[in-house]
N, C-alpha and C positions, 0 to 999 in steps of 0.2 A: 744718850739716845734723846731726843727732844718726842716728847709725850702730844698729843694729837693737840691736846689745848693749846700749847704752844707754838705748835705749827698752825692752828687756825689765827693765832693772836699777829705771828707774823706776817700771815697771810694778808690780813686787815688791814696788821701797818703799812706792808708794800703797796694795796689797794687806796686806801686814805693818801699816800704821799702822790701817787700816778694821778689823783681825781685834780681838778683844776676847783678852787672855790668859788661860789656862786657869791659874788660880789658886785657891783659900780664899775663898770668897764670903762677903762683909762686911758690917756693914749701910750703911755709905758708899759702897759699890760696887752694894748693892741701889738705893741712893738716886739715883745717878748713872743707874741703868738707866731707873729711874723718872720722871726728869726728862727724859732723852732724849726720850721718847715721850707724857708725858704735856702737853694743854694744859692752862691753869690756870683758865679762865676759858670755859664750855661754855652755850652758850644752851638752858634747857629749855622742853618745849613740853608746852600742854595742849589735847586735841581736844575734840568734840564735834561726834555724828553730824547732817549736815544733815536727817535725815528722823527721827523717833522715832514710834516705832508698837510697841501691844499688840494684843488679843484674848485671844478666851475660851479659846485652846489655849497663848499665849505672854501670860502676866498682863504688868502694868507692873511694873519691876522696879526697886529703889534708883536701879542707875544711869540708868534713863529718865526717873527725875525728878530725879535731877541734871543731865540733859541740858536738861527743860521747863526747871528753873529758870534754867539758865545762858543759855539762849533768850528768856529777859523779861532776865536782866540784861544781854545784849548788844542786845535792842531796844528797851531804855529810853537806852541808849548810842548808838544810830540806827546801830549798825553790820550790824543784818538788819532783816529784816522774815520775817514768821511766819504762816503760814495753815492751820489745820486740815484734816484732810480722812480721806473711809473709803473704805473698797475693797469690791467686791463679796464677797471672800473673809472679811468679818467684821472687816479690820482697822480700828483709829481711832486716828490720829497728827496729829502736828503736822510740817509741812514750814518749811524757813526759807531766805531765799536773801537772799546779801549787798548792801547796800547800798552807794552810790556810793562813801560814807565811810568803810563797812569793807572795801571792797576793797582800797586798801596794806594792809589792819592783818592781816586773817586770809586765810591761802592753803589751800590745799586737799590731803587726799591720801587716800589710801583706807585702808579700816579693818577692823574684823571686823564691821562694824554699817554698813558700807557707806560711800557716800562721808563725807566730814565736813572739817568746819571745825579749822585748825591754828591760835594761835597762842601766841608765846613770852612766859608767863609772869613766868619770873625767872633765875638762871645759877646754876649750878653751880659753883664755887670748889674747887679745891683745895688742902687745907691742909697735907697732909706724908703721912708714911710712920711707924706706931708695930706694936710689938709684932713687932720682928723676931726671926724666930730661921731655925736654920742646922741642916738635918735632924744628926743624930746622927752618920752612919755615912758619908753623902757630902756632901764640902767642899762641891760647886758646884750643890746644891738648897737653897734655904732657903721660907722665906716671910712675910707681915705685912700689915698691913692698910694701906690706902691711907686717910687722913682727907681726908673735903668735904662738904660743908653748901651749901645754897641761899639764895641769896642776892639781893638787889638786884632787887625784885618789880617789873614792869611795871607800868601800869594796867589790865589786862588779869586780872592774880592774883587778884583779887577778886572780878572777873566769871565765871572757868573754874569752876563748882562743880564738872566733870569730872574737875578734877585730882587724886590718887589720893598721898595717903602723900609732900607735898611741903612739909612745915612750913620755916621759917624758921628760920635761925642755929643747926639742931637738927645734931648731929655726926653723920655716916653712914660706913660703911667699905666699899671693897669688898677681898675677901681675896685678895691674890695671890700665888702660887707663880714663882721666880725657879729658871732651868736653863742650864746653859750647854752649846750643841749649835752647832756645825756653824761651828766659832770665833768664838761669838760670845753674848752674856749675851742672855737672853728672860726675857720672864716674861708667865704666862698668870693672868688673871683669873677665878679659880674661883667666887665667891661676888658679881655686880657692886654687891648694896645687902645689909646689914646694920646692924643696932645696932651704932655703935662701945661698943669696951669700955674699961673700963679713964681715963673724964675725965667730967666733967660733960657731961650731953647740949647745952648751949646754947654757942654757938661765942660768944667775947668780941668786944666790936663793934668793926669793924673800924679801924685807925688810918688807912687810906689815904685 
């Protein structure tokens, strides 16, 4: 049976092992910090409103057009049915309902335009870190680019015309900053998505 003293020593040892050392931030340490929390493959979704409408006061916009084309694509695939409607206050539109075939494929979610259908269209792959720079005066601060791309499109990728800026195999970057706080290294994403710098815009074909 452990004594209270030995239990306390073990707790302190585990705490010490869990803490990062306060040392100058290096590129290797920054990569290690990212790898602790970064998922290499993440599903990417696209959405389309379940009801698309327009009126004299709110004319049809580009996203409405994309939504209607998405309705047509999903209906041809047998995933939804559509029905036009009008309202007493002058709205004209199209409402969509999921079919039995589409029910296990199209999820639902709230959106800025009301209830929407949500579908996995591809995956986001993390490629690594680039352009690391340490702060010129504070050795525990730095920043870098986390490089990633979209790939492995699902059958719904070409159908969801409401997807915005989701080109396949093109490099993007998330700008991240690193810092040491409360006995541990942390990072914040300061810009979630930007054009990647310093390389070809297209990701080489995967070898996996």
